[in-house]
C-alpha positions as CSV (number, residue, x, y, z in Angstrom):
1,M,19.5,-70.3,60.2
2,S,19.9,-66.5,60.1
3,P,23.2,-65.5,61.6
4,S,23.9,-61.8,62.1
5,S,25.1,-60.1,58.9
6,S,28.0,-58.8,61.0
7,F,29.3,-62.2,61.9
8,T,32.9,-62.4,60.6
9,S,34.6,-64.6,63.2
10,P,36.5,-67.6,61.7
11,V,35.0,-70.8,63.0
12,V,37.1,-73.9,64.0
13,L,35.4,-77.2,64.6
14,V,37.0,-79.9,66.7
15,H,35.5,-83.4,66.8
16,G,35.4,-85.8,69.7
17,A,36.7,-89.3,70.3
18,W,36.4,-92.2,67.9
19,V,34.8,-90.2,65.1
20,G,36.6,-88.0,62.6
21,P,35.8,-84.6,61.1
22,R,33.0,-86.1,58.9
23,C,30.7,-85.9,62.0
24,W,30.5,-82.1,61.4
25,D,29.2,-82.4,57.8
26,P,25.6,-81.5,58.7
27,V,26.7,-78.4,60.6
28,V,29.2,-77.4,57.9
29,A,26.4,-77.5,55.4
30,E,24.3,-75.2,57.5
31,L,27.2,-72.8,58.0
32,L,28.1,-72.8,54.3
33,R,24.5,-71.8,53.3
34,D,25.1,-68.5,55.1
35,G,28.6,-67.9,53.8
36,V,30.5,-69.2,56.8
37,R,33.3,-71.5,55.8
38,P,34.6,-73.3,58.9
39,H,38.0,-74.8,59.5
40,V,37.4,-78.5,60.4
41,V,40.3,-80.0,62.4
42,T,41.3,-83.6,61.9
43,L,42.9,-84.8,65.2
44,K,45.9,-87.1,65.0
45,G,44.8,-90.7,64.5
46,S,41.4,-89.8,63.1
47,G,39.8,-89.4,59.6
48,N,42.5,-89.3,56.9
49,R,45.1,-89.4,59.6
50,R,44.0,-92.8,61.0
51,N,47.4,-94.3,59.9
52,E,48.9,-92.3,62.7
53,N,46.7,-93.8,65.4
54,G,48.1,-95.5,68.4
55,P,48.3,-95.5,72.2
56,N,51.3,-93.1,72.0
57,I,49.1,-90.2,71.0
58,T,48.7,-87.6,73.8
59,L,46.2,-84.9,74.6
60,D,49.0,-82.4,73.8
61,D,49.2,-83.8,70.3
62,H,45.5,-83.0,69.8
63,I,45.9,-79.5,71.3
64,D,48.8,-78.9,69.0
65,D,46.6,-80.0,66.0
66,V,44.1,-77.3,66.7
67,I,46.7,-74.7,67.4
68,A,48.4,-75.5,64.1
69,V,45.1,-74.8,62.2
70,I,44.7,-71.4,64.0
71,N,48.4,-70.5,63.3
72,D,48.5,-71.8,59.8
73,H,45.5,-69.8,58.8
74,D,46.5,-66.8,61.0
75,L,43.1,-66.8,62.6
76,H,42.1,-64.1,65.1
77,D,38.9,-63.5,67.1
78,A,38.0,-67.1,66.3
79,T,35.0,-69.1,67.4
80,L,36.3,-72.4,68.7
81,V,33.8,-75.2,68.8
82,A,34.2,-78.7,70.3
83,H,32.1,-81.8,70.7
84,S,32.4,-84.4,73.5
85,Y,36.1,-85.3,74.1
86,G,37.0,-82.2,72.0
87,G,36.2,-80.1,75.0
88,R,39.3,-81.3,76.7
89,V,41.3,-80.4,73.6
90,I,39.9,-76.8,73.2
91,T,40.4,-76.2,77.0
92,G,44.1,-76.6,76.4
93,V,43.9,-74.4,73.3
94,I,42.2,-71.6,75.2
95,A,44.8,-71.8,77.9
96,K,47.5,-71.2,75.3
97,L,45.8,-68.9,72.7
98,S,43.1,-67.0,74.5
99,D,44.2,-63.8,72.8
100,R,43.3,-65.3,69.4
101,L,39.8,-66.4,70.4
102,A,36.4,-64.6,70.8
103,H,34.0,-67.4,71.6
104,A,34.2,-71.1,72.8
105,V,31.3,-73.4,72.2
106,F,31.3,-76.7,74.1
107,I,28.7,-79.1,72.6
108,D,27.8,-81.8,75.0
109,A,31.5,-81.8,75.9
110,H,33.9,-82.1,78.7
111,A,34.4,-78.6,80.2
112,P,36.7,-77.4,83.0
113,V,33.9,-76.5,85.4
114,A,33.3,-79.7,87.4
115,D,35.5,-82.3,89.2
116,D,36.8,-84.9,86.9
117,S,37.2,-88.3,88.4
118,G,38.6,-89.8,85.2
119,P,37.4,-92.7,83.2
120,S,35.3,-95.4,84.8
121,D,36.7,-98.8,85.9
122,E,34.9,-100.3,82.9
123,R,36.5,-98.0,80.5
124,R,39.9,-98.6,82.0
125,A,39.5,-102.3,81.7
126,Q,38.4,-102.0,78.1
127,A,41.5,-100.0,77.2
128,A,43.8,-102.3,79.2
129,A,42.4,-105.3,77.2
130,N,42.9,-103.4,73.9
131,G,46.5,-102.3,74.1
132,G,45.8,-98.8,75.5
133,M,43.2,-98.0,73.0
134,L,39.5,-97.5,73.8
135,P,36.9,-99.1,71.5
136,F,33.8,-97.1,70.6
137,S,30.8,-97.7,72.8
138,G,28.1,-96.0,74.8
139,F,26.7,-93.5,72.3
140,R,24.0,-93.8,69.8
141,L,25.2,-93.9,66.2
142,D,23.0,-95.5,63.5
143,A,21.6,-94.9,60.1
144,E,18.3,-93.4,61.4
145,L,20.3,-90.9,63.5
146,V,22.6,-89.9,60.7
147,G,19.8,-89.6,58.2
148,D,20.6,-92.1,55.5
149,K,22.4,-95.4,55.1
150,A,25.1,-94.2,52.8
151,S,26.2,-91.4,55.0
152,Y,26.1,-93.7,58.0
153,E,28.3,-96.2,56.3
154,L,30.9,-93.5,55.5
155,L,30.8,-92.3,59.1
156,K,31.0,-95.8,60.5
157,N,34.1,-96.5,58.4
158,D,35.7,-93.5,60.0
159,I,35.4,-94.9,63.6
160,V,38.7,-95.7,65.2
161,D,39.8,-96.8,68.6
162,H,40.7,-93.9,70.8
163,P,44.1,-93.5,72.6
164,F,43.2,-93.9,76.2
165,G,46.0,-91.8,77.6
166,T,44.3,-88.6,76.3
167,L,41.5,-89.3,78.8
168,T,43.7,-89.7,81.8
169,S,45.9,-86.6,81.3
170,S,45.6,-83.5,83.4
171,W,43.4,-81.1,81.3
172,Q,41.5,-78.6,83.4
173,H,42.5,-74.9,83.2
174,E,40.7,-71.8,84.3
175,L,39.3,-70.2,81.1
176,S,40.0,-66.6,80.3
177,S,37.1,-64.2,81.1
178,Q,37.9,-62.5,77.8
179,V,36.6,-65.5,75.8
180,R,32.8,-65.8,75.6
181,K,31.7,-69.3,76.7
182,T,28.7,-71.3,75.7
183,Y,27.6,-74.8,76.8
184,V,25.1,-76.8,74.7
185,R,23.6,-79.7,76.6
186,A,22.0,-82.7,74.9
187,L,19.1,-84.1,76.8
188,G,19.2,-87.6,75.3
189,A,19.9,-90.6,77.5
190,D,23.3,-91.3,76.0
191,A,24.4,-87.8,77.0
192,A,24.3,-88.6,80.7
193,P,28.1,-88.7,81.1
194,F,28.2,-85.0,80.4
195,E,25.5,-83.9,82.8
196,K,27.9,-82.8,85.5
197,Y,29.6,-80.4,83.1
198,A,26.3,-79.1,81.8
199,L,24.9,-78.4,85.3
200,A,28.0,-76.6,86.4
201,C,27.9,-74.4,83.4
202,R,24.2,-73.7,83.9
203,S,24.9,-72.3,87.4
204,D,28.0,-70.3,86.3
205,A,27.3,-66.7,85.2
206,E,30.3,-66.7,82.9
207,W,28.6,-69.3,80.7
208,S,25.7,-69.1,78.3
209,Y,23.7,-72.3,78.7
210,I,21.5,-73.9,76.1
211,E,19.6,-77.2,76.1
212,L,18.7,-79.2,73.0
213,D,16.4,-82.2,73.2
214,G,18.5,-84.7,71.3
215,P,21.2,-87.4,71.6
216,H,24.9,-86.9,72.3
217,M,25.5,-86.6,68.5
218,L,23.6,-83.4,68.2
219,Q,25.3,-82.6,64.9
220,F,22.9,-85.0,63.1
221,T,19.7,-84.1,64.9
222,H,20.1,-80.3,65.4
223,P,22.6,-79.0,62.8
224,S,20.7,-75.8,62.1
225,E,20.4,-75.0,65.8
226,L,24.1,-75.6,66.4
227,A,25.0,-73.4,63.4
228,T,22.9,-70.6,64.8
229,I,24.5,-71.0,68.2
230,I,28.0,-71.0,66.7
231,T,27.3,-67.7,64.8
232,G,25.9,-66.0,67.8
233,G,22.3,-66.2,66.9
234,N,21.2,-67.9,70.1
């Protein structure tokens, strides 16, 4: 990766559902090699906050988690990056803090550009049978993808059920034209649920659109490419 030497924007990374901040480790390693030290958010109920997990967690709780990182570190002109469900989270952040942001990167993520019909009946049934929490399923995550068995075991131990209410809350907002927007689409089969967002961004002149030939968890297969996109080298 060779980001521009003028890149000075603070970077904030927001993970998706089920997994914690450890999913960003390969991308963080790439960023650090070029002197970019990102702020990696731990959403309530995930990672080392898993003891807080439960069906009472709201989308607003997760939005507030990201806003707290931006405020606590007094970040300005930040690059805000989200994967998967994290797109819902940063959409809410942009609606509240657009004046603190320079660039938003949605990596195979929910984006407020297409009609959202909500979770499938199958997902609703899974959550109802699990006390309002949605178990992990539907996306590839294995030792081969992660790169080695030890790292995979650590990541697997981080997986938690996801509070279903965060996926049924109203979340779409018109994004400020002052914030540069990039959508990264994964072309793997398990990324199919995000296709409608990707295609909407591809046809929207306000968005930069990039495709990577990999699975939904692009952090493990394309960390260098993602780091370059984040630092504006795309």
